[in-house]
C-alpha positions, -999 to +999 in steps of 0.1 A: +266-478-432+303-483-439+312-447-435+312-447-397+338-474-392+360-457-418+358-424-400+367-441-367+396-458-384+409-425-397+406-409-363+425-439-348+453-434-373+455-397-365+456-404-328+484-429-334+504-404-355+500-376-329+522-391-302+549-398-328+549-362-340+550-349-304+579-373-296+598-362-327+594-325-318+604-331-282+635-350-293+645-322-318+641-295-292+662-314-266+692-314-290+691-275-291+712-254-268+694-229-246+706-201-269+692-218-300+659-224-283+656-187-274+664-177-310+638-202-323+612-189-299+619-153-310+616-162-347+582-179-341+570-149-320+580-125-348+561-144-374+530-145-353+533-107-348+536-101-386+506-122-394+484-104-367+496-070-379+487-075-416+455-092-407+444-062-387+455-037-414+435-056-440+404-057-418+405-019-413+406-012-450+376-033-458+356-029-426+320-017-431+296+006-413+260-005-411+251+017-440+282+022-463+313+002-472+345+021-466+365+029-497+396+006-502+426+030-504+462+028-495+469+041-460+496+064-473+471+083-494+451+092-463+480+102-441+467+131-420+434+130-440+413+104-420+379+117-412+355+102-387+318+107-394+297+108-363+267+084-363+242+108-349+208+099-336+184+101-366+165+130-350+194+152-361+194+144-398+174+117-416+143+122-395+143+159-405+149+151-441+122+124-442+096+147-428+100+168-459+064+179-461+071+200-429+102+218-443+084+246-461+049+260-453+042+269-489+053+237-508+061+201-503+098+196-505+098+158-508+107+157-544+140+174-534+150+142-516+150+122-549+183+110-564+203+112-531+192+148-525+199+161-560+162+164-567+141+155-598+158+149-631+157+181-652+143+166-683+128+200-693+163+210-703+162+188-733+171+209-763+189+234-742+219+213-729+235+185-749+214+154-749+244+132-740+248+149-706+211+156-699+210+128-672+236+149-652+210+177-647+187+179-617+163+205-601+185+207-570+173+228-541+198+255-531+194+245-494+201+208-498+238+210-493+236+192-459+222+161-475+247+162-504+277+166-481+266+139-458+262+114-486+296+122-499+312+120-465+299+085-460+318+075-491+348+096-486+380+078-496+397+085-463+368+079-439+377+059-409+355+040-384+382+043-358+380+078-342+414+075-326+430+075-361+410+106-373+425+139-382+391+155-383+355+148-372+324+155-393+291+163-376+262+154-400+236+176-383+210+191-407+209+224-389+194+242-419+164+218-419+161+221-382+157+259-382+141+262-417+109+245-407+104+270-379+115+301-398+080+312-409+048+314-389+042+319-352+072+300-338+092+307-308+130+309-303+127+278-282+113+259-312+140+273-335+168+264-311+156+230-298+174+207-322+206+228-320+206+228-282+201+191-281+229+185-306+252+208-287+247+188-255+252+155-273+284+165-290+299+180-259+295+146-242+317+129-268+352+119-259+367+131-292+350+165-290+365+171-255+400+164-267+403+198-285+370+213-275+358+207-311+387+224-328+392+194-351+354+191-359+335+206-388+299+208-400+280+217-432+252+242-428+228+242-457+217+278-453+235+312-450+255+317-418+231+345-407+203+319-402+223+305-373+233+338-356+203+351-338+213+374-310+197+352-284+180+380-264+151+370-242+125+389-263+139+376-296+108+355-307+103+379-336+140+377-347+152+355-375+169+321-373+185+301-345+214+309-321+233+277-330+266+294-338+265+313-305+262+281-285+293+269-265+297+237-285+302+256-318+328+281-306+357+262-322+340+241-348+347+249-385+314+256-403+308+254-441+278+273-454+266+289-486+274+323-473+299+331-445+305+359-420+337+375-434+348+385-399+347+350-385+376+328-396+357+296-386+332+303-414+339+288-448+317+297-478+311+268-502+293+272-536+255+270-537+244+237-554+238+243-591+216+220-612+246+203-630+260+172-613+285+156-637+287+118-637+322+117-650+351+138-661+338+134-697+306+152-687+326+182-676+347+182-707+316+181-729+299+209-711+330+230-712+333+225-749+296+233-754+297+267-736+330+276-751+316+274-786+281+288-777+270+317-798+257+345-775+232+370-789+230+394-759+256+416-742+242+411-707+213+397-687+194+403-654+177+374-636+158+387-605+128+405-592+124+441-581+111+446-546+086+474-549+082+476-512+118+489-509+124+525-518+150+529-545+155+491-546+188+483-563+175+453-581+147+475-595+174+499-608+192+470-626+160+457-640+151+491-654+185+495-671+180+460-686+145+468-699+157+501-713+184+483-732+162+454-745+182+450-777+213+439-758+199+428-724+177+398-716+155+399-685+140+371-664+115+387-640+115+365-609+086+385-594+065+370-621+083+337-628+093+312-601+131+312-600+141+297-567+139+261-578+153+267-613+136+271-646+146+265-682+144+302-690+172+309-665+197+286-682+186+297-717+191+333-707+226+328-692+237+307-722+227+336-745+245+364-727+282+374-724+276+391-690+251+386-661+243+412-635+247+399-599+234+422-572+232+409-536+201+388-528+182+388-495+218+385-481+250+393-498+251+361-519+228+344-543+227+311-561+224+329-594+261+337-593+270+300-599+241+294-623+255+323-643+291+311-643+280+275-650+266+288-683+299+305-692+284+340-686+307+366-669+293+379-636+290+416-629+292+423-592+282+454-572+292+442-537+326+426-530+310+404-504+289+387-531+318+365-542+353+380-538+353+377-500+333+345-499+344+317-522+382+321-524+388+284-526+365+280-556+371+310-578+402+326-593+424+347-570+422+377-594+386+390-595+393+409-627+403+377-645+367+363-644+343+391-635+335+428-636+330+450-606+309+482-607+303+499-574+266+501-565+269+538-557+282+545-592+251+528-607+228+548-584+246+579-595+239+572-632+266+549-645+254+532-676+261+494-673+258+489-711+286+514-718+308+498-692+304+463-706+308+474-742+342+487-732+355+451-730+369+438-763+360+404-777+394+389-768+391+401-732+356+387-730+368+353-743+397+353-719+375+359-690+351+332-701+379+308-705+390+314-669+354+306-657+353+275-678+386+264-662+371+267-627+337+250-634+348+217-618+356+235-586+321+249-581+299+220-592+291+189-571+296+156-589+269+130-589+289+098-581+290+092-544+328+089-545+333+119-567+352+120-600+384+101-607+411+128-609+391+160-611+384+178-578+349+190-575+335+215-550+332+188-523+368+178-527+381+213-527+361+221-496+373+190-477+409+196-487+407+231-474+389+221-442+416+195-434+444+220-440+427+245-418+421+221-389+457+208-391+470+244-390+448+253-361+458+222-340+495+228-348+493+264-338+476+257-305+441+263-318+445+301-321+418+310-347+424+344-364+396+369-368+394+391-400+379+425-399+396+445-426+372+439-454+352+465-474+318+454-484 
């Protein structure tokens, strides 16, 4: 009951002091000359400006999106590296992913969404890979790169929520999911193009796309580029894929995909996801040490399936050479064993072999190239477009430093693969393997959402390259060069 009078008394004292303070300030100001008053006002104004500036800067560095906190980094580290991630309507990404039972007509893909898109833990590899790094292995789907990149971009160290500050803009559209669900069965081009057409209209309405007509925008496509290059003719219902990359909105956008069109400078090939996703730099070091000291009992291996419906099928030729040299070659027949989602036999076979035969797949590339190198096995190529003209940012510049090339026509004309590979001495084999081991961090995708500490993984290498490419394009007036000099 006594607290109220006390409060009123305190308030009365404050009210009594207030006129005295005002009187003192007024008296002091009256003694100042006009010049001194102006200087005092300027000092006060400057201090207010400094406080407001640093308060705003601090708020930017710790501001949050509805889903993810932005990494706290020094602004200088992100100079010319700020990336804005579009917050697309969910119909363009998460809705497609969450309806995972519709993505494949033959199997439910929902398990691929586990662990942030890395898939189920690969516990079956126990006894094949070191137990200490077994938690870093997952049965990752080769077409899940869109999900993996989106998750990493949301945690990118130089992500900004202020588009006016951005150097580049990321479009998190799961185009591979959008076309993949309509790739088999009785579906029309209208169905295969629907999501892509809607996204194209949406992005063209954005202020920041209009600024450079999309030249400072990029996208990750989880499938090969050919799945988005349908000719677009009126009677094309029977043709494969969507026409996404032929749409006006995509004419200047940089596109990452697991296989690129080597004549289109906007296409960037990034590594297929492997099943190893290191949690730390120590995981990488331990795996490198393991495969460096691994004893290998076979000269070469072939993982694949012959296509009997194709006359003189090249994969069938390779398989026959391997079977005829069974004392030095291991074969995993993918026509009998399911290989697309990864099996223990594939990793065991690559770990046991010095070389691995890598023909083209249904297109020029195949995930097996990276599974092979991940195991420290040396790839043998028969088409230059399988790797040399695809993944320049992620593999050594000198093809002969990490691989063997035998032209496919030579093999068809009787060249014996075993004799060619036996021509490489032990020191040369170890030197090539060491080069592959050196590059492993560049073609694997790390598990942490923010990547590894100092080691650059495939995501980091890709983003660095994309930013450099966009800066060059904008600086040169957006004149993209086309390349057409390559031999397949």
